[in-house]
NUBAFI-289637 format. One line per field, with one value per atom (N, C-alpha, C, O): residue in one letter; z, x, y; residue number from 0; atom name. Coordinates in steps of 0.02 Angstrom, whole numbers. Atoms other than C-alpha are relative to their C-alpha. Layout:
code <- (A_...)
c3 <- (Z_...)
c1 <- (X_...)
c2 <- (Y_...)
pos <- (NUM_...)
site <- (CA_...)
END
This chain:
code <- (M_M_M_M_A_A_A_A_T_T_T_T_H_H_H_H_S_S_S_S_T_T_T_T_C_C_C_C_A_A_A_A_T_T_T_T_P_P_P_P_I_I_I_I_K_K_K_K_G_G_G_G_T_T_T_T_H_H_H_H_M_M_M_M_R_R_R_R_I_I_I_I_I_I_I_I_E_E_E_E_L_L_L_L_D_D_D_D_T_T_T_T_C_C_C_C_G_G_G_G_V_V_V_V_P_P_P_P_V_V_V_V_T_T_T_T_G_G_G_G_T_T_T_T_D_D_D_D_G_G_G_G_Q_Q_Q_Q_V_V_V_V_S_S_S_S_V_V_V_V_T_T_T_T_K_K_K_K_G_G_G_G_F_F_F_F_V_V_V_V_Q_Q_Q_Q_V_V_V_V_N_N_N_N_M_M_M_M_E_E_E_E_P_P_P_P_Q_Q_Q_Q_Y_Y_Y_Y_E_E_E_E_D_D_D_D_G_G_G_G_V_V_V_V_E_E_E_E_F_F_F_F_F_F_F_F_E_E_E_E_R_R_R_R_T_T_T_T_A_A_A_A_D_D_D_D_G_G_G_G_S_S_S_S_P_P_P_P_C_C_C_C_V_V_V_V_N_N_N_N_Q_Q_Q_Q_K_K_K_K_D_D_D_D_D_D_D_D_P_P_P_P_T_T_T_T_L_L_L_L_K_K_K_K_R_R_R_R_M_M_M_M_N_N_N_N_L_L_L_L_T_T_T_T_S_S_S_S_Q_Q_Q_Q_F_F_F_F_C_C_C_C_E_E_E_E_V_V_V_V_N_N_N_N_A_A_A_A_S_S_S_S_A_A_A_A_V_V_V_V_T_T_T_T_L_L_L_L_M_M_M_M_I_I_I_I_S_S_S_S_A_A_A_A_R_R_R_R_E_E_E_E_L_L_L_L_T_T_T_T_S_S_S_S_G_G_G_G_T_T_T_T_P_P_P_P_A_A_A_A_T_T_T_T_G_G_G_G_T_T_T_T_G_G_G_G_F_F_F_F_A_A_A_A_V_V_V_V_A_A_A_A_E_E_E_E_G_G_G_G_N_N_N_N_P_P_P_P_T_T_T_T_R_R_R_R_R_R_R_R_Y_Y_Y_Y_S_S_S_S_L_L_L_L_E_E_E_E_V_V_V_V_W_W_W_W_Q_Q_Q_Q_E_E_E_E_V_V_V_V_A_A_A_A_G_G_G_G_A_A_A_A_G_G_G_G_A_A_A_A_C_C_C_C_D_D_D_D_A_A_A_A_S_S_S_S_G_G_G_G_Q_Q_Q_Q_Q_Q_Q_Q_R_R_R_R_Y_Y_Y_Y_I_I_I_I_Y_Y_Y_Y_N_N_N_N_A_A_A_A_W_W_W_W_P_P_P_P_N_N_N_N_V_V_V_V_G_G_G_G_A_A_A_A_T_T_T_T_Q_Q_Q_Q_L_L_L_L_G_G_G_G_A_A_A_A_Y_Y_Y_Y_V_V_V_V_I_I_I_I_E_E_E_E_N_N_N_N_G_G_G_G_R_R_R_R_S_S_S_S_T_T_T_T_L_L_L_L_E_E_E_E_T_T_T_T_T_T_T_T_S_S_S_S_E_E_E_E_T_T_T_T_K_K_K_K_G_G_G_G_A_A_A_A_S_S_S_S_A_A_A_A_Q_Q_Q_Q_W_W_W_W_V_V_V_V_A_A_A_A_L_L_L_L_V_V_V_V_A_A_A_A_S_S_S_S_D_D_D_D_Y_Y_Y_Y_L_L_L_L_P_P_P_P_A_A_A_A_G_G_G_G_E_E_E_E_T_T_T_T_I_I_I_I_D_D_D_D_D_D_D_D_D_D_D_D_E_E_E_E_H_H_H_H_W_W_W_W_V_V_V_V_W_W_W_W_N_N_N_N_V_V_V_V_T_T_T_T_T_T_T_T_T_T_T_T_A_A_A_A_P_P_P_P_P_P_P_P_T_T_T_T_I_I_I_I_A_A_A_A_C_C_C_C_D_D_D_D_P_P_P_P_T_T_T_T_T_T_T_T_L_L_L_L)
c3 <- (8_-2178_19_0_-19_-2103_-61_-104_56_-2222_17_-27_-23_-2118_50_77_-48_-2007_42_21_-46_-1859_-1_4_-3_-1864_61_76_-61_-1706_10_-5_-14_-1656_75_111_-72_-1484_24_-11_-31_-1370_76_104_-73_-1189_29_-6_-38_-1057_63_102_-53_-930_61_117_-54_-825_-11_-67_1_-781_53_109_-48_-699_3_-48_-13_-621_39_93_-32_-576_13_-32_-19_-483_-34_-38_32_-573_38_75_-26_-518_-52_-103_45_-601_-69_-116_64_-740_-37_-90_33_-784_14_-21_-19_-699_54_102_-52_-600_67_73_-68_-412_27_33_-24_-344_77_109_-72_-168_34_3_-41_-27_-12_9_15_-88_-59_-70_60_-245_11_64_-4_-282_-68_-119_59_-407_18_67_-11_-418_-64_-118_57_-531_15_67_-12_-550_-64_-119_56_-661_9_-30_-18_-582_-38_-9_41_-726_-53_-76_49_-846_-71_-118_65_-988_8_57_8_-1039_-70_-119_65_-1177_-17_21_22_-1272_-56_-105_51_-1372_-17_23_19_-1467_-8_-33_6_-1459_-52_-43_55_-1620_-4_10_18_-1661_-76_-112_72_-1833_-33_-4_37_-1963_-23_-35_24_-2017_-74_-113_70_-2178_-33_-4_38_-2309_-64_-105_59_-2439_-20_20_26_-2548_-71_-110_68_-2703_-37_-6_41_-2846_-7_19_6_-2892_-38_-29_36_-3007_36_9_-41_-2870_-8_24_9_-2928_58_84_-52_-2797_-22_-76_14_-2791_44_20_-47_-2636_35_63_-34_-2567_30_-3_-33_-2440_73_103_-71_-2267_30_2_-35_-2146_31_44_-33_-2069_73_104_-71_-1898_44_21_-48_-1744_59_91_-58_-1612_63_68_-61_-1441_59_95_-57_-1316_-10_-57_-4_-1276_62_116_-58_-1163_17_-27_-22_-1061_49_96_-47_-977_24_-16_-29_-859_48_85_-45_-769_40_12_-46_-618_35_62_-39_-545_68_115_-63_-408_20_-20_-22_-306_44_99_-38_-250_32_-2_-34_-117_-15_-26_11_-143_-71_-83_69_-332_-16_-50_13_-337_34_4_-34_-209_-42_-48_44_-326_-61_-79_63_-483_7_-35_-6_-418_48_67_-45_-304_64_87_-62_-149_60_52_-61_31_21_29_-18_78_74_116_-69_237_17_-20_-18_329_70_111_-64_475_17_-27_-23_580_-10_-36_8_585_-22_15_48_457_-30_-29_23_378_-60_-106_55_265_-25_13_29_146_-1_-31_-3_181_-41_-53_38_81_-18_-17_20_25_12_17_-8_51_-55_-67_58_-95_20_44_-18_-68_-64_-119_56_-178_-20_19_23_-282_-64_-96_63_-429_8_57_-1_-467_-24_-81_15_-462_-11_-39_3_-454_-70_-106_66_-608_6_57_1_-655_-72_-118_66_-802_4_57_4_-858_-55_-112_48_-942_3_56_4_-1002_-47_-103_40_-1067_-27_8_32_-1188_-24_-34_33_-1255_-76_-102_73_-1438_-19_3_17_-1515_-59_-99_59_-1637_-7_42_14_-1721_19_28_-17_-1678_74_94_-73_-1490_23_76_-16_-1488_-60_-117_55_-1589_-27_-5_34_-1698_48_35_-48_-1547_55_100_-49_-1445_60_108_-56_-1330_-8_-63_2_-1284_-16_8_19_-1361_37_53_-33_-1277_-38_-73_24_-1333_59_110_-53_-1227_-20_-69_9_-1216_57_115_-53_-1121_-15_-72_2_-1087_53_112_-46_-1009_51_101_-44_-927_2_-45_-5_-866_62_113_-57_-754_-14_-57_5_-736_7_-27_-5_-679_39_94_-31_-638_15_-21_-16_-554_-46_-62_38_-659_45_106_-37_-608_44_24_-44_-461_26_65_-14_-443_53_48_-52_-286_-10_-5_16_-325_14_43_-7_-324_-56_-103_52_-427_16_67_-13_-440_-13_-53_10_-427_-39_-25_40_-554_10_4_-9_-518_-66_-98_65_-670_9_50_1_-701_-72_-118_65_-848_10_61_-8_-877_-68_-120_60_-1003_0_53_6_-1068_-17_-44_24_-1092_-29_-27_29_-1178_52_111_-45_-1104_22_-11_-21_-1006_-14_-13_13_-1045_60_52_-60_-865_6_30_-1_-880_-47_-30_48_-1033_30_25_-28_-945_58_63_-61_-781_-8_29_4_-841_-64_-62_64_-1026_-37_-84_40_-1083_-9_-61_6_-1049_-51_-74_44_-1162_-69_-109_66_-1310_-35_-2_36_-1447_22_39_-21_-1406_-40_-102_33_-1444_-12_-30_11_-1458_61_117_-55_-1354_-15_-64_11_-1338_5_53_1_-1383_47_66_-49_-1269_-27_10_27_-1388_-17_-50_14_-1396_61_117_-55_-1291_9_63_-4_-1329_-33_-87_27_-1355_-8_38_14_-1434_-29_-80_24_-1454_14_64_-9_-1477_33_9_-38_-1350_27_33_-34_-1273_74_109_-70_-1105_40_25_-37_-979_42_63_-43_-882_72_91_-71_-700_40_16_-42_-558_32_57_-30_-497_75_102_-74_-312_25_-5_-29_-204_33_26_-33_-103_-50_-96_45_-191_15_71_-9_-217_-21_-31_19_-263_-56_-68_50_-403_36_3)
c1 <- (10_264_63_118_-58_377_30_-6_-35_509_22_41_-17_546_-53_-89_48_441_32_79_-23_470_-50_-110_42_403_19_78_-12_384_-59_-116_51_289_-12_30_13_206_-15_-48_16_199_-1_40_5_147_-13_-11_6_115_41_29_-49_254_-11_1_7_215_-65_-85_57_61_12_32_-5_65_-66_-96_62_-86_18_47_-16_-70_-64_-104_61_-203_-3_48_13_-278_-55_-94_57_-393_-56_-50_58_-560_14_-23_-19_-473_52_76_-49_-355_71_117_-67_-205_27_-8_-28_-88_2_19_-2_-103_70_90_-69_72_2_-45_-9_140_-39_-62_30_63_-74_-102_71_-115_-11_-67_6_-80_27_53_-20_-38_24_-6_-27_67_9_42_-8_56_27_2_-30_163_-5_18_12_117_10_7_2_136_-56_-62_50_-12_-65_-119_60_-132_0_53_8_-199_-6_24_8_-252_-32_-65_36_-309_-30_7_35_-439_-30_-71_25_-475_-51_-37_51_-635_-20_-53_19_-654_-76_-109_72_-829_-11_12_13_-888_-74_-117_67_-1044_-6_34_8_-1106_-15_-49_14_-1108_-73_-104_68_-1275_-4_39_9_-1339_-56_-110_50_-1431_-16_28_21_-1530_-70_-116_65_-1672_-8_39_16_-1757_-41_-76_43_-1834_-69_-81_69_-2015_-6_-55_3_-1974_37_45_-33_-1881_75_107_-73_-1703_34_7_-36_-1573_17_45_-16_-1557_58_104_-54_-1449_21_-21_-26_-1337_67_119_-61_-1211_-3_-57_-5_-1151_61_116_-56_-1045_46_26_-48_-889_-20_-52_13_-905_44_96_-37_-845_22_-18_-26_-732_-17_1_21_-806_46_63_-41_-698_25_4_-19_-610_-31_-31_20_-686_56_80_-54_-556_-27_-63_15_-581_66_106_-62_-440_-14_-63_7_-419_65_120_-57_-305_0_-51_-8_-239_30_23_-26_-149_-38_-42_39_-255_43_61_-36_-160_-52_-87_55_-273_-2_-55_-2_-215_-19_-57_15_-224_-74_-105_71_-396_-45_-95_39_-462_-5_-59_0_-412_-43_-84_34_-480_-75_-111_72_-653_-33_-91_27_-676_-26_-81_20_-684_35_73_-32_-632_52_37_-54_-464_-3_-13_-6_-452_74_114_-70_-289_13_-33_-20_-193_70_112_-67_-43_21_-16_-31_71_72_111_41_122_-54_-47_57_-42_18_52_-8_-40_-69_-112_64_-184_-7_34_11_-254_-60_-69_60_-415_-39_-13_42_-559_-74_-92_71_-745_-35_-19_33_-861_-70_-110_65_-1009_-41_-14_43_-1158_17_45_-13_-1147_40_51_-35_-1050_75_103_-73_-867_27_16_-21_-784_75_97_-72_-597_27_0_-29_-487_74_105_-70_-317_22_-19_-27_-203_24_43_-19_-162_52_41_-53_1_19_22_-20_52_59_59_-59_222_-2_-22_-5_247_71_110_-62_397_-7_-63_-2_448_27_81_-19_457_48_52_-40_582_63_91_-63_729_-1_52_5_664_0_-15_2_679_50_40_-49_832_10_0_-13_876_71_106_-64_1031_59_113_-54_1135_0_43_2_1086_-44_-43_45_959_-66_-93_64_804_-56_-57_57_645_-63_-70_63_474_-57_-47_61_297_-32_-46_31_224_-72_-84_71_34_-22_-4_24_-49_-71_-87_66_-227_2_-3_-19_-198_-53_-37_54_-368_-55_-94_46_-473_-45_-22_45_-625_-65_-68_65_-809_9_-24_-19_-735_-51_-72_48_-854_33_78_-22_-822_-32_-91_27_-843_-10_-14_12_-869_60_117_-51_-772_-25_-73_24_-789_44_105_-35_-743_-18_-76_13_-723_64_112_-58_-601_50_60_-46_-476_18_-4_-21_-397_-58_-102_49_-504_32_88_-23_-485_-46_-107_39_-541_-2_50_9_-611_-30_-74_27_-643_-14_20_12_-719_-1_-26_-7_-686_-3_-3_4_-696_55_77_-54_-566_-27_-81_8_-559_67_116_-61_-430_52_36_-56_-260_2_-26_-16_-208_73_115_-70_-48_44_102_-40_8_17_71_-15_-5_58_102_-55_107_66_116_-62_237_26_86_-21_239_10_49_2_212_29_74_-14_231_61_83_-53_374_60_93_-58_506_-12_35_16_415_-24_-46_18_378_62_112_-57_496_10_-38_-16_583_-41_-44_39_471_-73_-113_69_312_-43_-18_47_158_-63_-65_64_-20_-54_-55_53_-172_-57_-63_53_-323_-59_-105_52_-433_27_-7_-31_-315_-6_12_18_-365_49_51_-45_-233_66_68_-67_-45_34_32_-38_59_66_68_-65_245_54_52_-58_405_55_72_-49_536_54_44_-53_700_5_49_2_658_-32_-88_23_637_-62_-70_58_473_20_77_-15_462_6_-13_-11_505_-65_-104_60_369_7_60_0_323_-71_-117_67_175_-20_-77_16_186_-9_32_8_117_52_77_-46_229_-38_-98_31_197_40_98_-36_242_36_69)
c2 <- (72_-147_-38_-18_40_-279_-34_-58_32_-347_-70_-108_68_-503_-22_20_26_-615_-54_-87_53_-730_-57_-46_59_-906_-41_-51_40_-1010_-47_-30_50_-1166_-5_-31_1_-1146_-71_-111_65_-1297_9_45_1_-1324_69_120_-61_-1193_-7_-53_11_-1167_45_23_-49_-1011_39_54_-46_-909_54_39_-55_-738_38_54_-36_-651_62_58_-64_-466_39_48_-36_-368_68_104_-65_-217_37_6_-37_-77_0_-33_2_-43_30_17_-30_56_-42_-21_42_-87_18_-5_-21_-7_-47_-61_44_-123_34_92_-25_-102_-14_-71_7_-70_3_23_-1_-88_-55_-103_53_-189_-9_-60_8_-159_-47_-70_41_-261_-70_-87_70_-441_-26_-11_34_-539_-73_-89_72_-729_-33_-19_36_-841_-75_-97_71_-1024_-41_-14_46_-1175_-51_-99_50_-1266_7_1_-4_-1242_-55_-76_53_-1372_28_2_-32_-1259_69_83_-63_-1086_-1_-5_5_-1089_68_94_-65_-927_-9_-45_2_-906_72_105_-68_-741_6_-40_-13_-665_55_112_-46_-581_17_-25_-20_-482_-4_28_7_-531_67_109_-61_-393_3_-49_-9_-320_-19_1_22_-399_40_48_-38_-298_-40_-51_38_-396_22_22_-23_-332_-25_-28_22_-398_53_93_-42_-304_-31_-86_23_-323_-67_-103_64_-470_-56_-111_51_-563_-3_-45_1_-526_37_85_-36_-476_71_81_-70_-286_24_57_-17_-263_-64_-100_59_-400_19_16_-24_-337_-18_-18_15_-386_34_30_-33_-285_-52_-109_44_-360_-13_30_12_-443_44_69_-41_-348_-42_-76_35_-423_40_99_-34_-380_-13_34_19_-474_-71_-105_70_-637_-31_-1_40_-768_-49_-85_44_-862_-52_-35_54_-1030_-29_-54_24_-1079_-57_-56_58_-1244_-7_-3_4_-1266_-67_-88_61_-1428_15_-25_-24_-1331_62_109_-57_-1211_45_27_-51_-1056_45_82_-34_-980_75_103_-72_-801_18_65_-14_-807_-12_29_15_-889_51_72_-52_-764_62_92_-58_-623_-12_30_12_-703_-2_25_10_-748_49_41_-51_-596_-31_-14_33_-706_33_81_-24_-673_-52_-111_47_-748_-16_27_23_-851_-3_-31_-5_-820_-28_-35_27_-892_25_33_-16_-839_72_113_-65_-688_-9_-40_-36_-637_-46_-107_39_-692_-43_-22_47_-844_-19_-40_19_-874_-76_-110_72_-1047_-22_-82_19_-1041_62_118_-56_-932_-17_-76_8_-906_39_98_-30_-869_23_-16_-29_-753_14_17_-21_-711_71_109_-68_-553_1_-51_-9_-483_-5_20_1_-522_68_87_-69_-350_8_58_-9_-381_-15_-57_7_-368_-18_-5_22_-437_-9_-13_19_-467_-72_-96_70_-643_-8_11_12_-692_-74_-104_70_-865_-6_21_12_-918_-71_-117_66_-1063_-12_35_17_-1155_7_9_3_-1149_-68_-88_69_-1322_-1_45_15_-1393_42_66_-33_-1310_74_104_-71_-1136_14_70_-10_-1162_53_83_-51_-1047_46_26_-46_-892_-11_-56_10_-872_8_-19_-10_-817_-52_-49_53_-969_14_-25_-16_-885_-38_-43_35_-984_48_105_-41_-918_-24_-83_15_-910_33_83_-33_-873_35_4_-41_-733_15_50_-16_-727_45_33_-44_-585_24_43_-31_-533_55_41_-53_-361_20_52_-25_-333_-53_-58_57_-480_9_33_-5_-487_-36_-80_34_-538_-76_-115_70_-704_-40_-21_45_-845_-67_-90_68_-1010_-50_-44_55_-1165_-60_-54_61_-1344_-18_-7_26_-1414_-68_-71_68_-1603_-32_-32_37_-1700_-73_-92_70_-1885_-40_-15_43_-2031_17_-23_-24_-1933_72_99_-69_-1762_48_34_-53_-1606_57_77_-56_-1466_59_53_-60_-1289_38_49_-33_-1198_70_80_-67_-1014_21_-1_-31_-919_75_100_-72_-735_34_2_-41_-593_53_74_-49_-471_70_78_-69_-283_22_-15_-26_-174_19_27_-13_-134_73_117_-69_20_14_-32_-19_116_-16_-33_14_93_-74_-91_72_-96_-16_-55_11_-93_21_-15_-27_14_-41_-53_34_-83_-75_-105_73_-261_-27_-69_35_-300_25_-8_-29_-190_-46_-43_45_-324_-56_-87_56_-447_22_-19_-27_-333_26_42_-30_-273_73_107_-68_-109_50_46_-51_38_-19_24_22_-67_15_17_-10_-33_-40_-77_33_-100_52_91_-50_4_-19_-77_12_22_-40_-55_43_-77_-70_-109_65_-228_-45_-26_46_-379_-58_-87_58_-512_18_47_-11_-502_-68_-110_61_-642_22_56_-24_-616_-52_-87_42_-716_42_95_-39_-660_-46_-106_37_-714_19_-5_-18_-633_-57_-77_59_-774_17_74_-10_-796_15_2_-13_-741_-65_-118_58_-858_-24_17_29_-977_-1_-19_0_-958_-6_22_5_-1005_65_86_-63_-844_56_64_-58_-690_54_58_-56_-539_63_62_-63_-357_32_14_-40_-237_58_98)
pos <- (0_0_0_0_1_1_1_1_2_2_2_2_3_3_3_3_4_4_4_4_5_5_5_5_6_6_6_6_7_7_7_7_8_8_8_8_9_9_9_9_10_10_10_10_11_11_11_11_12_12_12_12_13_13_13_13_14_14_14_14_15_15_15_15_16_16_16_16_17_17_17_17_18_18_18_18_19_19_19_19_20_20_20_20_21_21_21_21_22_22_22_22_23_23_23_23_24_24_24_24_25_25_25_25_26_26_26_26_27_27_27_27_28_28_28_28_29_29_29_29_30_30_30_30_31_31_31_31_32_32_32_32_33_33_33_33_34_34_34_34_35_35_35_35_36_36_36_36_37_37_37_37_38_38_38_38_39_39_39_39_40_40_40_40_41_41_41_41_42_42_42_42_43_43_43_43_44_44_44_44_45_45_45_45_46_46_46_46_47_47_47_47_48_48_48_48_49_49_49_49_50_50_50_50_51_51_51_51_52_52_52_52_53_53_53_53_54_54_54_54_55_55_55_55_56_56_56_56_57_57_57_57_58_58_58_58_59_59_59_59_60_60_60_60_61_61_61_61_62_62_62_62_63_63_63_63_64_64_64_64_65_65_65_65_66_66_66_66_67_67_67_67_68_68_68_68_69_69_69_69_70_70_70_70_71_71_71_71_72_72_72_72_73_73_73_73_74_74_74_74_75_75_75_75_76_76_76_76_77_77_77_77_78_78_78_78_79_79_79_79_80_80_80_80_81_81_81_81_82_82_82_82_83_83_83_83_84_84_84_84_85_85_85_85_86_86_86_86_87_87_87_87_88_88_88_88_89_89_89_89_90_90_90_90_91_91_91_91_92_92_92_92_93_93_93_93_94_94_94_94_95_95_95_95_96_96_96_96_97_97_97_97_98_98_98_98_99_99_99_99_100_100_100_100_101_101_101_101_102_102_102_102_103_103_103_103_104_104_104_104_105_105_105_105_106_106_106_106_107_107_107_107_108_108_108_108_109_109_109_109_110_110_110_110_111_111_111_111_112_112_112_112_113_113_113_113_114_114_114_114_115_115_115_115_116_116_116_116_117_117_117_117_118_118_118_118_119_119_119_119_120_120_120_120_121_121_121_121_122_122_122_122_123_123_123_123_124_124_124_124_125_125_125_125_126_126_126_126_127_127_127_127_128_128_128_128_129_129_129_129_130_130_130_130_131_131_131_131_132_132_132_132_133_133_133_133_134_134_134_134_135_135_135_135_136_136_136_136_137_137_137_137_138_138_138_138_139_139_139_139_140_140_140_140_141_141_141_141_142_142_142_142_143_143_143_143_144_144_144_144_145_145_145_145_146_146_146_146_147_147_147_147_148_148_148_148_149_149_149_149_150_150_150_150_151_151_151_151_152_152_152_152_153_153_153_153_154_154_154_154_155_155_155_155_156_156_156_156_157_157_157_157_158_158_158_158_159_159_159_159_160_160_160_160_161_161_161_161_162_162_162_162_163_163_163_163_164_164_164_164_165_165_165_165_166_166_166_166_167_167_167_167_168_168_168_168_169_169_169_169_170_170_170_170_171_171_171_171_172_172_172_172_173_173_173_173_174_174_174_174_175_175_175_175_176_176_176_176_177_177_177_177_178_178_178_178_179_179_179_179_180_180_180_180_181_181_181_181_182_182_182_182_183_183_183_183_184_184_184_184_185_185_185_185_186_186_186_186_187_187_187_187_188_188_188_188_189_189_189_189_190_190_190_190_191_191_191_191_192_192_192_192_193_193_193_193_194_194_194_194_195_195_195_195_196_196_196_196_197_197_197_197_198_198_198_198_199_199_199_199_200_200_200_200_201_201_201_201_202_202_202_202_203_203_203_203_204_204_204_204_205_205_205_205_206_206_206_206_207_207_207_207_208_208_208_208_209_209_209_209_210_210_210_210_211_211_211_211_212_212_212_212_213_213_213_213_214_214_214_214_215_215_215_215_216_216_216_216_217_217_217_217_218_218_218_218_219_219_219_219_220_220_220_220_221_221_221_221_222_222_222_222)
site <- (N_CA_C_O_N_CA_C_O_N_CA_C_O_N_CA_C_O_N_CA_C_O_N_CA_C_O_N_CA_C_O_N_CA_C_O_N_CA_C_O_N_CA_C_O_N_CA_C_O_N_CA_C_O_N_CA_C_O_N_CA_C_O_N_CA_C_O_N_CA_C_O_N_CA_C_O_N_CA_C_O_N_CA_C_O_N_CA_C_O_N_CA_C_O_N_CA_C_O_N_CA_C_O_N_CA_C_O_N_CA_C_O_N_CA_C_O_N_CA_C_O_N_CA_C_O_N_CA_C_O_N_CA_C_O_N_CA_C_O_N_CA_C_O_N_CA_C_O_N_CA_C_O_N_CA_C_O_N_CA_C_O_N_CA_C_O_N_CA_C_O_N_CA_C_O_N_CA_C_O_N_CA_C_O_N_CA_C_O_N_CA_C_O_N_CA_C_O_N_CA_C_O_N_CA_C_O_N_CA_C_O_N_CA_C_O_N_CA_C_O_N_CA_C_O_N_CA_C_O_N_CA_C_O_N_CA_C_O_N_CA_C_O_N_CA_C_O_N_CA_C_O_N_CA_C_O_N_CA_C_O_N_CA_C_O_N_CA_C_O_N_CA_C_O_N_CA_C_O_N_CA_C_O_N_CA_C_O_N_CA_C_O_N_CA_C_O_N_CA_C_O_N_CA_C_O_N_CA_C_O_N_CA_C_O_N_CA_C_O_N_CA_C_O_N_CA_C_O_N_CA_C_O_N_CA_C_O_N_CA_C_O_N_CA_C_O_N_CA_C_O_N_CA_C_O_N_CA_C_O_N_CA_C_O_N_CA_C_O_N_CA_C_O_N_CA_C_O_N_CA_C_O_N_CA_C_O_N_CA_C_O_N_CA_C_O_N_CA_C_O_N_CA_C_O_N_CA_C_O_N_CA_C_O_N_CA_C_O_N_CA_C_O_N_CA_C_O_N_CA_C_O_N_CA_C_O_N_CA_C_O_N_CA_C_O_N_CA_C_O_N_CA_C_O_N_CA_C_O_N_CA_C_O_N_CA_C_O_N_CA_C_O_N_CA_C_O_N_CA_C_O_N_CA_C_O_N_CA_C_O_N_CA_C_O_N_CA_C_O_N_CA_C_O_N_CA_C_O_N_CA_C_O_N_CA_C_O_N_CA_C_O_N_CA_C_O_N_CA_C_O_N_CA_C_O_N_CA_C_O_N_CA_C_O_N_CA_C_O_N_CA_C_O_N_CA_C_O_N_CA_C_O_N_CA_C_O_N_CA_C_O_N_CA_C_O_N_CA_C_O_N_CA_C_O_N_CA_C_O_N_CA_C_O_N_CA_C_O_N_CA_C_O_N_CA_C_O_N_CA_C_O_N_CA_C_O_N_CA_C_O_N_CA_C_O_N_CA_C_O_N_CA_C_O_N_CA_C_O_N_CA_C_O_N_CA_C_O_N_CA_C_O_N_CA_C_O_N_CA_C_O_N_CA_C_O_N_CA_C_O_N_CA_C_O_N_CA_C_O_N_CA_C_O_N_CA_C_O_N_CA_C_O_N_CA_C_O_N_CA_C_O_N_CA_C_O_N_CA_C_O_N_CA_C_O_N_CA_C_O_N_CA_C_O_N_CA_C_O_N_CA_C_O_N_CA_C_O_N_CA_C_O_N_CA_C_O_N_CA_C_O_N_CA_C_O_N_CA_C_O_N_CA_C_O_N_CA_C_O_N_CA_C_O_N_CA_C_O_N_CA_C_O_N_CA_C_O_N_CA_C_O_N_CA_C_O_N_CA_C_O_N_CA_C_O_N_CA_C_O_N_CA_C_O_N_CA_C_O_N_CA_C_O_N_CA_C_O_N_CA_C_O_N_CA_C_O_N_CA_C_O_N_CA_C_O_N_CA_C_O_N_CA_C_O_N_CA_C_O_N_CA_C_O_N_CA_C_O_N_CA_C_O_N_CA_C_O_N_CA_C_O_N_CA_C_O_N_CA_C_O_N_CA_C_O_N_CA_C_O_N_CA_C_O_N_CA_C_O_N_CA_C_O_N_CA_C_O_N_CA_C_O_N_CA_C_O_N_CA_C_O_N_CA_C_O_N_CA_C_O_N_CA_C_O_N_CA_C_O_N_CA_C_O_N_CA_C_O_N_CA_C_O_N_CA_C_O_N_CA_C_O_N_CA_C_O_N_CA_C_O_N_CA_C_O_N_CA_C_O_N_CA_C_O_N_CA_C_O_N_CA_C_O)
END
C-alpha cells in the first residue's frame, strides 16, 4: 500500500501522440510504422463502457424478499471521441483506416480517400496536460505534466464534418483494448514510474510525470 500520494489538478491539453500498432497492439517500428505528434486537437472525450451486473431477486410465497443481490458491473472498454481543428493527413489516414493521397518525391501526404468497409488499423493515443496552480512544478523546480495514454485503440469511425461559414472540425470515435508489453517497453516507459508496467487488461493510464512531452511536428516520424 502506498504511504504517500501525489495530488495534481489537470488543465488543458497540450500534446497528442498517435503511434501505429499491428493487430496485436504492438508498435510498428521502422519505415513501416508511423508516429504523429500534434497540438491541433480540440478535445478528447472518454466514456467508459460498463456491463451491468446480473441482479438476483426472488420473493417467498408471502411476497417477502428472499434473495436480493446484484453482481458488480464489468468495465468492457473505453469509448473515445476526438475532435481536431487541424487535419494532419497522415495521422487521420492512420486513425480512420483511409488511403493516403501523396504528391512529390519524397512523398508528401496531401489528403486521404475514405472507402467503404471495416476500419482495421490500430494505434495508441497519448495526451499530455498541464498541471494547474501551485502544483505545476515539483519540489526541485521541474515542471509537472499529466500523462494520459490509451495503449490500444481502433474500430475508429468518422463523425460529423461540417462545411459552413466557419471553421470545420473533424471528429472520430473509437474503442480501446488492453495494452501489450511491447507497447509499454517501446512507448510508455519514459512516462511511468521506474519499475511500473501496464497489464494487458488495462485500457487507460493516468500519471503525473516530469518527463516532457515529445516535440510537435507536422511530418510523421518512426519508432
